[in-house]
N, C-alpha and C positions, 0 to 999 in steps of 0.2 A: 662233333658238335653242330647243332642247327644254327644256322645264320638267318637274322632276321633281316629279311631284304630292305625293309622299310627305314632301318635305322644303321645298319652296317653297311659298309663297302667292301669291295675285294680285298683292300689293305687291312681290314680288321678294326679301322676306326670308325667313329660314328659320324655320319653326315649330318649337318643341323643347317637352318635355315638362315642362320645369321651371315651376314657377308664378311665378318670377320674371322680369320682362321684361329684366333685366339681369343675366344668370348671374355676372358677375364680381362683382357687388355683393350676390349672396346670402350669408347668413350661413354661417360656417364651423361645422362640427360635431366634435364629440370631447370628451373630459372633460378638465378641469384636473386636475393631480395634486393632493395633499392638503399639499403641503409649504408652509413659509413661510420667509421670509428670516431667516437667522442673520447676526449683526454686520453689517446692512445690505447685504448682497449678494444677488443674487438676488431673484425677485420675492415679493411679499407678497400673500397670497390672504385674503379675509375673508367668509364668509357673513352675509348680512344679510337680515331679512325686511321686504318692503315693505308697510307697514301703512295707506299710503294708501287709502281707499276707492274711490279711481279707477283703482288701480294705478299704473304707471308711464306716465302721460298725457303729452300733449304738453308742457304747461307745465314739468312735473317734469323730465321727459326733457331738455326745452332747459336747464333750470337745471343738471343733471347734467352735460352736455355742454359748456356753457361753462365750469363750474367745471374739469371735467377738461383742457381746453385750456390753462388757466393753469399747468398742471404739464408739466415737461420729461419726466416718466416716460410709459410707454406705459400704456394705462387699457383693461383687457378687462373685459366684463361678461357672466356666463354666467347662461342660465335653462335649466337642465337640460342638455340637449346642445347647445342653440345659444349661440353666443357672438356679442358685438358689439363694435365699437370704440367705446369709451366717450366718445370725442371726437366723435362722429358721431351726429348727432340721427336721422337716418333709420334707422341701424343699431340705435339704441336702440329707436325705436318698432316696429321689426320683430321685435323680441324677444317681443313681446305679454306684458308682465308684468302679471298679474292682481293685485288685492288678495290680501293675506296669502300672498305667493309668497316662498320663499327664493331669492335669487340670490346669485351670488358675484362679487366684484369682485377683480380682479387687477391689481395695479400693479407696474411694474418699471422702475426708473430712479433718478437721484440723488436726487430728492425724493419717493420712495414712501412713506415714513413719514408725511410730511405730508399728502399725497394720500389715502392709504387712509382716514384720519380723518374729513378733510373730505368726501369723497365718500360715505363710507357715513352720516354725518350727513345728507346730503341724501335718500338713500333711505329713512332712518328716519323721516323728519319724518312726523308722523300725519296731517297736512292737505295735505301736499305743497306747501303756500303758506306755511306758517309758518316761515320761516327767520329765524334769528338774525343773520346778516351779509348 
């Protein structure tokens, strides 16, 4: 069987121009709109500054994703144009949130009001390890 040198490598898998080994896991791009929920319907969005001197590092991202997983609502975190599933640790790490970066948290679902407060508190924790709960 002939091999197409432009698309196939020696292992028989396709080479791509994407920097992600699994394109389906790549972060989605786009901008969230600036609306917030009215009367408890629709998504709630809040911008929060990550003040942790290490940014959103592994331990802080793990804390966030575990807390987000405890809510029925969907959780999306935006860093500029990049967005990640807030319940997925790898997605959060791939956002590369540096110290003093403003991120947008978007929650949508039945317990969104409770989730937005708790999740933004985690992102705003100054030491990243000093949690009250």
